[in-house]
C-alpha positions in Angstrom: -6.9 20.1 1.8 -5.8 23.7 3.0 -5.0 26.0 0.0 -2.2 28.4 -0.4 -2.5 32.1 -1.6 -1.0 33.1 -4.8 0.7 36.0 -2.9 2.4 33.1 -0.6 3.6 31.4 -4.0 5.0 34.4 -5.2 7.3 34.4 -2.3 7.9 30.5 -2.4 8.6 30.9 -5.7 10.9 34.0 -5.2 13.1 31.5 -2.7 13.5 29.3 -5.7 16.3 31.5 -7.1 18.6 29.8 -4.1 20.3 26.8 -4.8 18.5 23.5 -4.6 19.8 20.7 -2.4 21.2 17.7 -4.4 18.6 15.2 -5.0 15.8 14.9 -2.8 17.6 15.9 0.6 14.6 17.0 2.8 14.1 20.5 3.9 13.5 21.3 7.7 9.7 21.8 7.6 8.5 25.1 9.0 6.5 24.5 12.0 3.5 25.4 10.8 3.4 23.2 7.9 5.3 20.0 9.0 3.9 16.7 7.9 2.5 13.8 10.3 2.6 10.2 9.8 0.0 7.5 9.9 1.1 4.1 10.9 -0.4 0.9 8.5 -0.5 -2.2 10.5 -0.6 -5.5 8.2 -0.8 -9.3 10.1 1.6 -11.7 8.7 2.9 -15.0 9.6 6.4 -13.1 10.4 6.9 -10.1 12.4 5.7 -7.5 10.0 6.6 -3.8 11.2 4.2 -1.0 11.2 4.8 0.9 7.9 4.6 4.7 8.4 3.5 6.8 5.4 3.1 10.7 5.1 -0.4 12.3 5.9 -0.8 15.6 3.7 -4.3 16.2 4.9 -3.0 19.6 6.5 -0.9 20.4 3.8 -1.3 23.3 1.8 -2.5 22.5 -2.2 -0.2 23.9 -5.5 -2.7 24.1 -8.6 -0.7 23.4 -11.7 -2.6 25.9 -13.6 -1.7 28.8 -11.1 1.9 27.9 -12.4 0.8 28.2 -16.3 -0.4 24.5 -17.1 -1.8 24.6 -20.6 -3.8 21.1 -21.6 -2.3 20.2 -25.1 0.7 22.1 -24.4 3.8 19.7 -23.2 6.5 22.4 -22.4 4.2 24.9 -20.4 2.3 21.9 -18.5 6.2 20.2 -17.8 7.5 23.2 -16.5 4.4 23.9 -14.4 4.7 20.6 -12.8 8.3 20.9 -11.8 7.5 24.5 -10.5 4.8 23.3 -8.4 6.6 20.5 -7.0 9.6 22.8 -6.4 7.1 25.1 -4.5 5.1 22.6 -2.4 8.9 21.1 -1.4 10.0 24.6 -0.3 7.2 25.3 1.4 8.1 22.6 3.9 5.2 20.0 2.4 2.3 20.3 -0.2 -0.3 19.1 -2.8 0.5 19.5 -6.2 -2.7 19.1 -7.9 -3.6 18.3 -11.4 -7.3 19.2 -12.0 -9.5 17.3 -14.5 -8.5 17.7 -18.0 -6.2 16.0 -20.1 -2.6 16.9 -19.3 0.4 16.1 -21.8 3.4 15.7 -20.1 7.2 15.1 -20.2 8.9 13.5 -17.2 8.1 14.2 -13.8 10.7 14.6 -10.5 9.0 14.4 -7.3 10.8 15.9 -4.1 10.4 15.4 -0.3 7.3 16.3 1.5 5.6 16.5 -1.9 2.1 14.5 -2.9 1.3 14.4 -6.9 -2.5 14.3 -6.6 -4.0 13.7 -9.8 -8.0 14.6 -9.2 -11.1 12.6 -10.5 -11.3 13.4 -14.1 -7.4 14.3 -14.8 -5.5 12.4 -17.1 -1.5 12.7 -17.2 -0.7 11.7 -20.7 2.9 11.4 -20.8 4.6 11.8 -24.1 6.1 8.8 -26.6 9.2 10.6 -27.0 12.3 9.2 -25.7 14.3 12.8 -25.5 11.7 14.2 -23.1 13.0 11.6 -20.5 16.6 12.7 -20.7 19.0 13.5 -19.5 19.8 10.4 -18.0 19.2 9.5 -14.4 20.6 6.7 -11.9 18.0 4.0 -12.1 18.6 0.2 -12.9 17.2 -2.0 -15.5 16.2 -5.8 -14.7 18.4 -5.6 -11.6 21.6 -4.5 -13.0 22.2 -0.2 -12.3 22.7 2.3 -14.7 22.2 5.4 -16.2 19.1 5.4 -18.6 16.2 7.5 -19.5 14.2 8.5 -16.7 11.1 6.9 -15.6 8.0 8.8 -16.5 7.5 9.6 -12.4 10.6 9.3 -10.8 11.9 10.2 -7.1 15.3 9.6 -6.0 16.4 9.7 -2.3 13.2 11.3 -1.1 11.1 11.5 2.4 7.7 11.5 2.5 6.5 11.3 -1.2 3.0 10.4 -2.8 1.0 9.6 -5.5 -2.8 10.2 -5.2 -6.2 10.7 -6.7 -8.8 9.1 -8.4 -7.0 10.0 -12.0 -5.2 8.2 -14.3 -2.0 8.1 -15.6 -1.2 7.0 -19.2 1.8 6.5 -21.4 1.6 7.1 -25.2 3.2 3.7 -26.8 3.9 5.1 -30.4 7.7 4.3 -29.8 7.6 2.0 -26.9 5.8 -0.5 -28.4 8.5 -0.6 -31.2 11.0 -0.9 -28.5 9.0 -4.0 -27.0 10.4 -5.8 -29.9 13.9 -5.9 -28.1 16.1 -5.8 -31.6 19.4 -7.1 -31.5 21.0 -3.6 -30.7 19.1 -3.6 -27.6 20.1 -7.2 -26.7 23.8 -5.9 -27.5 23.5 -3.3 -24.9 22.0 -5.3 -22.5 24.9 -7.8 -22.9 27.6 -5.1 -22.8 25.8 -4.0 -19.5 25.8 -7.1 -18.3 29.6 -7.3 -18.6 30.2 -3.9 -16.8 28.2 -4.9 -14.2 30.3 -8.0 -13.8 33.5 -6.3 -14.0 32.8 -3.4 -11.4 32.4 -0.8 -13.8 31.6 2.4 -11.9 27.9 2.9 -12.6 28.6 6.6 -13.4 30.0 5.3 -16.7 27.0 3.0 -17.5 25.3 5.1 -19.7 22.8 3.6 -21.6 20.8 6.0 -23.5 22.9 5.7 -26.7 23.5 3.3 -29.6 19.9 1.9 -29.6 20.2 0.6 -26.7 16.4 1.1 -26.2 15.9 0.3 -22.4 12.4 1.2 -21.9 12.0 3.4 -18.6 9.9 2.5 -16.0 6.4 4.2 -15.3 7.0 4.7 -11.8 10.1 4.4 -9.9 10.7 5.6 -6.4 14.6 5.1 -6.1 15.9 4.9 -2.6 12.8 6.8 -1.1 11.3 6.3 2.3 7.9 6.6 3.9 6.0 6.3 0.2 2.4 6.4 -0.8 0.8 5.4 -3.9 -3.2 5.8 -3.6 -6.2 5.2 -5.5 -4.8 6.2 -9.2 -5.3 4.2 -12.4 -2.1 3.6 -14.5 -2.8 2.7 -18.3 0.0 1.6 -20.3 3.6 1.5 -19.8 7.0 1.1 -21.4 8.4 -1.3 -18.7 7.8 -2.2 -15.2 4.7 -0.2 -13.9 5.3 0.3 -10.4 9.0 0.0 -9.0 10.1 0.5 -5.4 13.7 0.0 -5.6 15.7 0.1 -2.6 12.8 1.9 -0.4 11.2 1.5 3.4 7.9 1.8 4.1 5.8 2.0 1.1 2.2 1.4 0.9 0.4 1.0 -2.5 -3.4 1.0 -2.1 -6.6 0.8 -4.3 -4.3 1.4 -7.3 -6.1 0.0 -10.7 -3.1 -1.0 -13.7 -4.1 -2.1 -17.1 -0.6 -2.3 -18.9 -0.7 -5.4 -21.7 2.6 -4.2 -22.8 6.3 -6.5 -22.8 7.3 -6.6 -19.1 4.3 -4.7 -17.9 4.6 -6.1 -14.4 2.4 -4.4 -11.8 4.5 -3.9 -9.1 8.2 -5.0 -8.7 9.5 -4.2 -5.0 13.1 -4.4 -5.2 15.5 -4.4 -2.4 12.8 -2.7 -0.3 11.4 -3.3 2.9 7.8 -2.7 4.6 5.8 -2.8 1.7 1.7 -3.3 2.1 0.3 -3.8 -1.5 -3.8 -3.8 -0.9 -6.7 -3.7 -2.5 -5.3 -3.3 -6.0 -6.8 -4.6 -9.6 -4.3 -5.9 -12.0 -4.6 -6.3 -15.6 -1.1 -7.1 -16.5 1.5 -8.2 -19.8 3.6 -10.1 -17.4 3.5 -10.8 -13.5 1.1 -8.9 -11.2 3.7 -8.7 -8.8 7.3 -9.4 -9.0 9.5 -9.5 -5.6 13.1 -8.6 -6.8 16.3 -7.9 -5.1 18.9 -7.1 -7.8 20.8 -8.9 -9.7 24.5 -10.9 -9.3 27.2 -8.4 -8.5 25.4 -5.1 -8.4 22.9 -6.9 -5.6 25.8 -8.5 -4.0 27.8 -5.0 -3.7 24.5 -3.2 -2.6 23.9 -6.1 0.0 19.9 -5.2 0.9 17.0 -7.8 0.6 13.4 -7.1 0.1 11.8 -8.0 3.3 8.4 -7.7 5.0 6.2 -7.7 1.8 2.1 -8.5 2.2 0.3 -8.6 -0.8 -3.5 -8.6 0.5 -7.2 -8.3 -0.8 -5.9 -7.9 -4.3 -7.8 -9.0 -7.9 -5.7 -9.8 -10.8 -7.6 -10.0 -14.4 -4.7 -11.0 -16.5 -1.2 -11.6 -15.6 1.5 -14.2 -16.2 2.3 -15.0 -11.9 0.2 -13.9 -9.4 3.4 -13.7 -7.0 6.9 -13.6 -8.8 9.8 -14.0 -6.6 12.7 -13.4 -8.9 14.6 -14.2 -10.8 16.8 -11.1 -9.8 17.0 -12.1 -6.0 21.1 -11.6 -5.7 20.4 -9.7 -2.5 17.7 -11.9 -1.2 14.0 -12.2 -0.5 12.5 -13.0 2.9 9.1 -12.4 4.8 6.5 -12.5 2.1 2.7 -12.8 2.6 0.1 -13.1 -0.1 -3.6 -13.1 1.5 -7.0 -13.1 -0.1 -6.3 -12.6 -3.7 -7.9 -13.6 -6.9 -7.4 -14.4 -10.2 -10.5 -13.6 -12.8 -9.6 -13.9 -16.2 -13.2 -13.8 -17.3 -13.1 -10.0 -17.2 -9.7 -9.1 -18.7 -9.6 -6.8 -21.1 -6.8 -9.2 -23.0 -6.6 -13.0 -22.4 -3.1 -14.1 -22.2 -2.2 -17.3 -20.2 -1.9 -17.0 -16.6 0.7 -19.6 -15.0 1.1 -19.6 -11.4 -0.1 -18.6 -8.5 3.3 -18.6 -6.5 6.3 -18.6 -8.9 9.6 -18.7 -7.5 12.7 -18.6 -10.3 16.4 -18.0 -10.2 19.8 -19.7 -11.8 23.2 -20.6 -11.1 24.5 -16.7 -11.2 21.9 -15.3 -8.8 23.3 -16.4 -5.5 20.7 -14.4 -2.7 18.2 -16.4 -1.1 14.6 -16.9 -0.8 12.6 -18.1 2.8 9.6 -17.5 4.5 7.0 -17.0 1.5 3.2 -17.8 2.6 0.7 -17.7 0.5 -3.2 -18.2 1.6 -6.7 -17.7 0.6 -6.4 -17.4 -3.0 -8.8 -18.6 -5.8 -7.9 -18.5 -9.9 -10.3 -19.7 -12.4 -7.6 -21.2 -15.0 -4.1 -21.4 -15.1 -1.5 -23.0 -17.2 0.7 -23.6 -14.0 0.1 -24.5 -11.0 -0.5 -23.2 -7.1 3.6 -23.5 -6.3 6.0 -23.8 -9.1 9.8 -23.4 -8.4 12.6 -23.4 -11.3 16.3 -22.9 -10.2 17.5 -23.1 -13.8 15.9 -19.8 -15.5 18.2 -18.3 -18.0 15.9 -17.6 -20.9 18.1 -15.9 -23.5 20.9 -15.4 -21.1 22.1 -19.0 -21.4 23.9 -18.3 -24.8 24.2 -14.3 -24.7 26.6 -14.2 -21.5 29.0 -16.4 -19.5 28.5 -17.5 -16.1 31.4 -15.2 -14.2 30.9 -16.8 -11.0 28.5 -19.4 -9.9 26.3 -18.9 -6.9 23.0 -20.8 -6.4 20.2 -19.8 -4.2 19.3 -21.6 -0.9 15.3 -21.7 -0.9 13.7 -22.6 2.2 10.2 -22.1 3.6 7.5 -22.2 1.0 4.0 -22.2 2.6 0.6 -22.7 0.5 -2.8 -22.7 1.7 -6.3 -22.6 1.1 -6.2 -22.6 -2.3 -9.1 -22.9 -4.5 -8.4 -23.8 -8.5 -10.8 -24.3 -11.2 -8.5 -25.3 -13.9 -4.5 -26.5 -13.6 -2.0 -28.1 -15.0 -0.6 -29.3 -11.6 -0.5 -28.7 -8.1 3.1 -28.3 -7.5 6.2 -28.8 -9.2 9.6 -28.2 -8.1 12.5 -28.4 -9.9 15.5 -27.8 -7.9 19.5 -28.5 -7.8 21.1 -32.0 -6.4 23.8 -29.9 -4.7 21.4 -27.1 -3.3 18.1 -28.9 -2.5 14.7 -26.4 -1.7 14.1 -27.3 1.7 10.7 -27.0 4.1 7.6 -26.6 1.7 4.2 -27.3 2.9 0.9 -27.3 0.8 -2.5 -27.4 3.0 -6.2 -27.5 1.4 -5.5 -26.7 -2.3 -8.5 -27.8 -4.8 -8.5 -28.0 -8.1 -11.7 -28.8 -10.0 -10.0 -30.0 -13.2 -6.1 -31.2 -12.8 -4.3 -31.8 -16.4 -1.1 -33.4 -15.4 0.3 -35.3 -12.4 -0.5 -33.2 -9.3 2.8 -33.2 -7.4 6.2 -33.4 -9.0 9.4 -32.5 -7.0 13.4 -32.9 -7.8 15.8 -32.4 -4.5 13.3 -31.1 -2.0 14.2 -31.8 1.7 11.5 -31.2 4.1 7.7 -31.5 2.0 5.1 -31.9 3.9 1.8 -32.5 1.4 -1.9 -32.1 3.0 -3.4 -30.4 -0.3 
């Protein structure tokens, strides 16, 4: 890494007095500090495009202590990180370095052409106080767009952003774990948001930070960003979903270690995102390891952006409900997903909870969207409560009685292929429960070995084109 001089830093900071561009609209980088890209390729059973991620190897570094960061001082450290990010952005490209030590901070908002690098031995410790994540930002909650508490790390409409380093990001859970309980005021707020989305209330009017709404923020959300790299970091504990690429294109998540066993603590939720590679990661989750989503109901139909071209490979799952979940927020459509060479290893988990399925596709009569071309191969698991493949098309949980169906749209599901699976113990191999007026189509099983099977191996309702070579 090149290091920018203090004199140049002062000149850069002086330039910050000029009005900033809205959001993360990229500045034109000076020729001497222009980012290049690295193209990452992943083979898949479909046409998987190369993924371009930013290369910061020649970019200058901006050390947060040079901007006034002090260990244990939330105000000074938060301000210093924001100033360093702004300086790196103004310079055309830069690496904001968090050095060894424990750094208490509030929200972090990234900008284009910035790599937040958490060095080995460094910990970013995020405040548990909800007021530190105000004012509200444009985000989403379980597939519905709204203004809510800022994600702990947030980037909106940015190009060329990265979160790297061998350090740790961790969230203090003092308040968030109380909010895990989802009390009645929280559920009332979600019902209100559901009705607003169904009736096309403008997103700017969907303010979810009052009336004890208690909508916990995501840990990391890249919102409408392009060319995103998340590499080598460890994340411990989370208010809500951990990594949330939302409406993003060209995303690589590699060698990331996540330990988050709270409520709704999915590992990675690619939502309405395209060209995504998740590789060499370790997941110890309170919910799904990976859950591919594409928005919910009317909001997703309005946006009209499917999740497409997503590869997960060479990952290890210590704990989690599903290895790969599709939905239930899939109203924009999900296609071209490939899971390869991944392994459930519950014996070494820090917390043992029930692991359910290797591939779980879930939807309901309100979602619409579609699912097609999902491939899972070369996966092993010790003990799971479900099976290698499960599909349920009537998953509504508490929403069945909380809110009405405004518009009934079933989800076409076609092309589910699961092969080369080894499981120590499972309830079943495959279970598909589809609707009579919307059968699941084109399912294949090949070379699936289960040492101890607890129930009937195969059960299918309303499936057309089922090939069983298990």
